[in-house]
C-alpha positions in Angstrom: 0.0 0.0 0.0 1.4 3.4 -1.0 2.0 6.0 1.7 0.6 9.4 1.2 1.8 12.7 2.5 0.0 15.9 3.3 1.7 19.3 3.4 0.9 22.3 5.6 2.7 25.5 4.6 3.2 28.7 6.5 4.4 31.9 4.8 5.6 34.9 6.8 6.0 38.3 5.2 8.4 40.4 7.3 9.1 44.1 7.5 12.6 45.6 7.5 13.0 44.8 11.2 11.9 41.2 10.6 8.6 41.7 12.4 5.7 39.8 10.8 3.5 42.0 8.6 1.4 39.2 6.9 0.9 35.6 7.6 -0.6 33.1 5.2 -1.2 29.3 5.4 -2.1 26.6 3.0 -3.4 23.1 3.8 -4.7 21.9 0.5 -6.0 18.6 1.9 -8.2 20.7 4.2 -9.3 23.0 1.4 -7.2 26.0 2.6 -5.2 27.8 0.0 -3.0 30.8 0.9 -5.5 32.1 3.6 -4.5 35.1 5.6 -4.0 34.8 9.4 -3.2 37.4 12.0 -1.5 34.9 14.5 0.0 31.4 14.5 0.8 29.2 17.5 2.5 26.0 16.5 3.9 23.4 18.9 6.0 20.4 17.9 7.0 17.6 20.3 10.7 16.6 20.2 10.5 13.1 21.5 14.3 12.7 21.8 14.8 15.8 23.8 11.4 15.3 25.6 10.5 18.9 25.0 8.0 21.1 23.2 9.3 23.4 20.4 7.2 26.4 19.5 6.7 29.0 16.8 4.6 31.9 18.1 3.9 34.6 15.5 1.4 37.4 15.1 1.3 40.4 12.8 2.0 43.8 14.2 -1.6 44.9 13.4 -3.2 42.1 15.4 -5.6 43.8 17.8 -5.0 43.0 21.5 -8.7 42.2 22.0 -8.5 39.6 19.1 -5.3 38.2 20.7 -7.1 37.7 24.0 -10.0 35.9 22.2 -7.5 33.8 20.2 -5.7 32.7 23.4 -9.0 31.8 25.0 -10.2 29.7 22.1 -6.7 28.1 21.8 -6.8 27.1 25.5 -10.3 25.7 25.1 -9.2 23.7 22.1 -6.1 22.4 24.0 -8.4 21.2 26.8 -10.5 19.3 24.2 -7.3 17.9 22.6 -5.9 16.9 26.0 -9.1 15.0 26.8 -9.1 13.2 23.5 -5.4 12.3 23.9 -5.5 11.2 27.5 -9.1 10.6 28.5 -8.3 12.3 31.8 -11.7 13.8 32.6 -10.7 15.3 35.9 -7.8 17.3 34.6 -9.8 18.3 31.5 -12.5 19.7 33.9 -9.8 21.6 35.7 -8.4 23.0 32.5 -12.0 24.0 31.4 -12.4 25.8 34.8 -9.2 27.8 34.1 -10.6 28.6 30.6 -13.7 30.0 32.2 -11.7 32.0 34.7 -9.4 33.3 31.9 -12.5 34.5 30.0 -14.1 36.0 33.1 -10.9 37.9 34.1 -10.5 39.3 30.5 -14.2 40.0 30.3 -14.5 37.9 27.1 -17.9 36.6 27.8 -20.7 39.1 27.4 
């Protein structure tokens, strides 16, 4: 059986000070072609070193209120992913409680 590959591509347009001005991403298998983004958080697990490697980028025109929403939604999604990966219901509930606290303190929920 032939193996298939799938490619996800990130493109970062920098200003003269190497600060991101534009971010685009493509994931053709998911129907995404050169879509603009204002922020990207990417984590990769290095099994040999037993550590997480990160790429955290956002454009200089990303509004702070949108960044707060982005972080909240990312934390909620990470809680869901943690639950699917570990089936640890108790810790997932604790993480969700923190997400609610985060949203409350930043006044994200109207």
